[in-house]
C-alpha positions in Angstrom: 31.8 89.8 107.0 33.1 92.3 109.6 36.7 91.1 109.0 36.3 91.6 105.3 35.1 95.1 105.8 38.0 95.9 108.0 40.5 94.6 105.5 38.9 96.5 102.7 39.0 99.7 104.7 42.7 99.3 105.7 45.2 101.9 104.3 46.9 101.0 101.0 50.4 100.7 102.5 49.1 98.1 105.0 47.4 96.1 102.3 50.7 96.2 100.3 52.7 94.8 103.1 54.5 91.6 102.2 57.4 90.3 100.1 58.3 89.8 96.5 61.2 88.5 94.4 63.9 90.6 92.8 66.1 89.3 90.0 69.2 91.3 89.0 70.8 90.3 85.7 74.2 91.9 84.8 75.9 91.7 81.5 79.4 91.4 83.0 80.8 88.8 85.4 82.2 89.8 88.8 80.2 93.0 89.3 79.2 93.8 92.9 75.4 94.1 93.4 74.1 96.1 96.3 70.5 96.4 97.6 69.6 99.3 99.8 73.3 99.8 100.6 74.1 96.1 101.5 76.1 93.8 99.2 73.9 90.8 98.1 76.5 89.1 95.9 78.5 89.3 92.7 77.2 88.7 89.1 75.9 86.4 88.0 73.5 86.0 90.9 72.4 82.4 91.0 69.0 83.0 92.6 66.3 85.7 93.1 66.4 87.8 96.2 63.4 88.1 98.5 62.7 91.7 99.2 59.9 93.5 101.1 57.2 95.1 98.9 58.0 98.7 98.1 60.9 100.8 96.7 64.5 99.6 96.8 67.8 101.2 95.7 70.0 99.1 93.5 73.7 99.7 92.8 75.9 97.6 90.6 79.5 98.4 90.1 82.8 97.0 88.8 86.2 98.5 88.4 86.6 100.0 84.9 82.9 100.5 84.4 80.3 103.2 85.0 78.3 102.3 88.1 74.6 101.5 87.7 72.2 103.2 90.0 68.4 102.8 90.1 65.3 102.6 92.3 62.9 99.8 91.6 59.5 98.8 93.1 58.9 95.3 94.2 55.2 94.2 94.5 53.9 91.8 97.0 54.0 88.3 95.7 55.5 89.6 92.4 58.8 89.0 90.6 60.7 92.0 89.4 63.5 91.5 86.9 66.2 94.2 86.4 68.6 94.0 83.5 71.8 95.9 84.1 74.2 97.0 81.4 77.6 98.3 82.6 79.3 100.6 80.2 83.1 100.2 80.3 85.2 103.3 80.8 88.7 102.1 81.4 90.9 99.0 81.5 92.1 97.3 84.6 95.7 96.2 85.1 96.8 93.9 88.0 100.6 93.6 88.4 102.3 91.2 90.7 106.1 90.4 91.1 108.3 87.7 92.3 109.7 88.5 94.8 107.0 90.9 96.0 107.2 94.5 97.1 109.0 95.6 93.9 108.4 99.2 92.6 105.9 99.3 89.7 106.2 101.9 87.0 103.6 102.3 84.2 104.7 104.4 81.2 107.5 105.8 83.3 105.4 106.8 86.3 105.6 105.1 89.7 102.2 103.7 90.7 103.1 101.7 93.9 104.6 98.5 95.2 103.5 95.2 93.9 100.9 93.8 93.9 98.9 96.7 92.5 95.5 97.1 90.8 94.8 100.2 88.8 92.6 101.6 86.1 94.2 102.7 82.8 93.1 103.8 79.4 92.7 101.0 76.9 95.6 100.4 74.6 99.4 99.6 75.0 101.3 100.4 78.2 104.9 99.8 79.3 105.1 98.1 82.7 108.5 98.2 84.5 109.3 96.7 87.9 112.4 97.4 90.0 113.9 96.1 93.2 117.4 96.6 94.8 119.7 93.7 94.0 117.6 92.5 91.1 117.6 93.2 87.4 114.7 95.4 86.3 112.0 93.7 84.2 109.8 95.3 81.5 106.8 94.2 79.6 104.5 95.8 77.0 100.9 95.0 77.7 97.8 95.9 75.6 94.7 96.5 77.7 91.1 96.1 76.5 88.3 98.5 77.5 86.6 97.0 80.6 88.9 94.0 80.6 91.0 93.0 83.7 94.5 92.0 82.6 96.9 90.3 85.2 100.6 90.3 84.8 103.3 88.6 86.9 106.9 89.7 86.4 109.9 87.9 87.8 113.1 89.8 88.8 116.3 87.8 88.7 119.4 88.6 90.8 122.0 90.9 89.3 124.8 88.8 87.7 128.1 88.9 89.4 126.8 90.6 92.4 128.9 89.4 95.4 127.1 87.7 98.2 127.5 88.9 101.8 129.5 85.8 102.8 132.1 86.5 100.1 133.0 90.0 101.3 136.4 90.5 102.9 136.3 90.1 106.7 137.5 93.6 107.4 134.4 95.0 105.4 131.9 93.3 107.7 130.3 95.2 110.6 130.8 92.5 113.1 134.5 92.5 112.5 135.0 96.0 113.7 132.7 95.5 116.6 134.7 92.6 117.8 138.0 94.4 117.2 136.9 97.4 119.3 135.7 95.1 122.1 139.0 93.2 122.1 141.1 96.4 122.2 139.2 97.6 125.2 139.7 94.4 127.0 143.4 94.4 126.3 143.8 98.0 127.5 142.1 97.1 130.8 144.6 94.3 131.6 147.8 95.8 130.2 147.7 99.5 131.1 149.1 100.1 134.7 146.6 101.4 137.2 148.4 104.2 139.2 145.6 104.7 141.6 145.8 101.1 142.8 149.6 101.2 143.0 149.6 104.4 145.1 147.2 102.9 147.5 149.4 99.9 147.9 152.5 102.1 148.6 150.8 104.0 151.4 149.9 100.9 153.5 151.7 100.6 156.9 153.6 97.4 157.8 153.8 96.4 161.5 156.9 94.5 162.6 156.7 92.5 165.7 159.0 93.7 168.6 161.8 91.7 170.2 
């Protein structure tokens, strides 16, 4: 009886202490779900999340969409369901090239080196990739609002471009390096050394007496 009276007189927060279940349902796939600043997964979440009773901050975001922010209350022993609708704002374009590190231009503007991921307005866009020694490649893509579009562009070698092995030998850097070294070596052995000759002429010769 005394224990029951103590529990009844306990403060409300203490009586509310415990855990409940939180279910986050998102209308798009691949959105990042955060609970109180920590990532708990990507949509669709396969199971409910156990959370302490009380208030929790929820953030759901995905590139090309307006982030969802809300504060929800989880009750002890309860099950809270949150339905999230992400409104699309832009389209997402992912560009990769073969070989990599090619310059990527969208609608004539440089946007970075491949691979790149960027947000663009929905509709048609001209993608161009460039790399030294390769022919540029272009492709017209039509992007949908809130849709991720991936493109891979291949750059082929320029036709008729001479390979390094076919260049004349006198145009190669190592040829001139070897030529200079050979000339220096020849000069060392062929050019007379007057200092050594003079030293040899000044030496005294002793002739034995009769």
